[in-house]
Structures are given as C-alpha cells and as structure tokens.
N, C-alpha and C positions, 0 to 999 in steps of 0.2 A: 736600484731596480726595485720596482714595486709589484710587478706581475710577470708572468711567464712570457708574455708578448715582448716586453722590454728586454728580458733576458735573451730571448731568441734574436732580437735585433742586435744586441751586443755580441752574441756569439757569431752571427752571420757577418758582422762588420770586420771580423778578423780574417785576414787572407790566408789561404792554404800555403804552407811552406813548400819550397821546392823539395822534391823527393817523396812527397806524400801523394799516393794515388787518390782518386775520387772516393773510392769505397772506404779506405782508411780514414780519410778526412770526415766523411759523413758519420762514421761510427764515433769518431772523436767528438764531433759536435753533438751527437745524440747523448753521449755520456755527460758532457758539460751541461746540457739542458736538464738531464735527470738530476744533476747536482743542484742546479738552480731551483728545480721543483721542490726538492727536499728542503733546501734553505728557506724558500718562501713559505712553505707549509710548516716549518718548524720541526721537520723530521730529521733524523740522523741519516746521513749519506753513508751507506755501509759498503759500497763497492771499494775494492782496493784500487788505488790510483798509482800507476807506474808508467807514466808517459814521459817521453824524452823530448818532446817538442815544446819549446817555450810558449808557443801560441796557445796551447791547451791551458797552461797556467794563467794566461791572460783571460781566457774564457771564464775561468772560475774565480775571478777576482772582481771585486766591486770597483766602481770608478774611483773610489777613494783609496784603492790599493790593498784592501783587506781580502784575504782568502775566505771563501764561503764554506770551505771544509777545513777540518782541523789540520794544521800544518804538520803535526807530528806523524800523521798517517800518509803523508805524501813523499814519495821518492822523487827528488828534484832532478832536473835535467843537468 
C-alpha cells in the first residue's frame, strides 16, 4: 500500500465476520485505517490493540504478510 486510498480498499475488501454487528465492524475498520495512516506517515501507532477477530489482523497486514504495527504490542486472537 502506498496511500490511504489503497489501504481503505484493502480494509473494505475484508468481509465482516459473523457475530459482528455493523457498528463494531465500522469501529474496527476505522482503527485499522488509523493504523495505516500512521504507518504511511511514518508515525508510531500508539493505540492498544486487543481485538479477537482474525479479520482485523488481516486489515493491518501488508499484502506481503508483514504487520504494520509492532507485533509485541498486539494481543492475538
């Protein structure tokens, strides 16, 4: 991803998991976009990440499979 528009398309390409309501899914996507914004701008993403849906982790991963936030700060699903 080279810009926020590409990141948004990536995030929106991921389907909402069953059991997630629309509000929770929109919040999840917003946080993923914030992470991409920080990554693309070279800023540190300082929000704690404690999500249990695997789809969120796909949102914050490059197409090459690299996490855009430090792995040590993420509580995995």
